N, C-alpha and C positions, 0 to 999 in steps of 0.2 A: 566672388564680391571684393573688391580694391575697395581702399578708404577713398576717401568723396570729402571734398575743401568744405566745410560747412561754419567756420568762425574766424574772425580773426582778433585776436587780442590785445588786447592794451593797459599793459601794469601803469596805474597813474599814482601819483603827489599828493592831490588835490582833487579828490573827485569830483568836488563843486566848480574848482576852475576848470576843469579839463572839459568836463559839461557843458560849460555858459559857452568854451568857445566852441564847440564840437555842435551847441545849436546855430550857432553862430554861420554855419555854413547848412544846415539846413534840415539833419537828423534831428527826427520828430522822438527826443528823449524821451523817458516821464517826466512828469514833471518836478516831480518833488522826490529825489532817490538821493539825497546828497551826500546822506549819512549813512549809505546802503554800500557792502562792502564788495557788490558787484550788481553791475547794470549792466544790460546789454539793447539793443535794437536791429530791426529788420534791416537791410539791406533788399536794392536789387537784384534778381539771380536768387534768390535765396538764402540768401548768406550773413549771417550775424558779427558786427559788431562789439564786442565781449568787450567793461573798461573792469578792474579788477584791482582797488587799494593794492599796495607794496603791500601791508600786514595781512593780507588776503595770500595776495603770492607766496611770504614766508609759512603763510598756516599749511600750503601747498606741497611747498619746498624751503623746508630749514635754513638753508644753505643760498636763500636766493640773495644777489645782491643788485641793486639799485644799476646794468649800465652806465659807463662813461664815454667822452668823447662822443663826437660825430655818430647820426645814429646811421646806418645803412638800406633803411627802406624806408618810402615813404604811402602814406595815402593818397590816393589823386581822388580829386570831384571834377570832374566833368560839368561845366556851365554850357547854359546855351547858347549864348557867342558871346564874342570877345566882348563884349558891356559888361554882361555879365561876368566874367576874369576881373574887370576890370572893378569893378562895383562890387563884390563881394570881398576880394583883398583889401580895398580904402576900408569897410565896414568893419571886418573881424580889426586892422589895425589900427583904424581910430577908437574901437573900442580897450585895449590898447598893448595889445601880441605885435610880437613881430614879422617884420617880414623879413622875407633868406632871402628876398628875388623880388625884383621890382617888376611888375607885371610888361611885356616884352612879346614883340611880335618871331617867335623861335621857328628857325629854316626849316622846319622839319610840316612848316605848315599850319601851330597850332599859337593861340595867344596864351602865353607861357606866365605864374607867377610860383613864385615859392611864400609858403609862411611856414613860424615851427607852433606848435603847440606850449601848452602851457609846461611840458614836459623837456621840449626842445627838440620832437619830434617831428617829423618834415612831412609837411600836408602842400600840394601842390593844388591846381587850379589849375585846367585847360577849356579851350573851347576851340573848333576846327575855322580856320580863318577861312572868309567867301574867299570862293574860286577866284585868279583874276579872269579876266574878261570881257 
């Protein structure tokens, strides 16, 4: 038997701020777990997204330090259509979060935008563009 991908983990500096951000993107996170050191949510396909505080990360690995610089990974959220990309991006920015790439029609056939989560992690929004015809 081979290992099976099961979860994606994020270490967050402020659990409440991070959970509020990801709720804006439609994740069904528990109602009031902000004081918890670990929170997780089931995603489509049976994969879980896990949030751990920096203290939890250090409890697991005492030598853990927060990364610096630009992230090399991104979470991507598929939207129903291009209008949902625009509306979601606008709602998240209106809630005080940073846009790193305003919505645009990418040459690979998607409406695409990028945001930064409260820790600077990259979060992409996309939807297929309608077929020309």
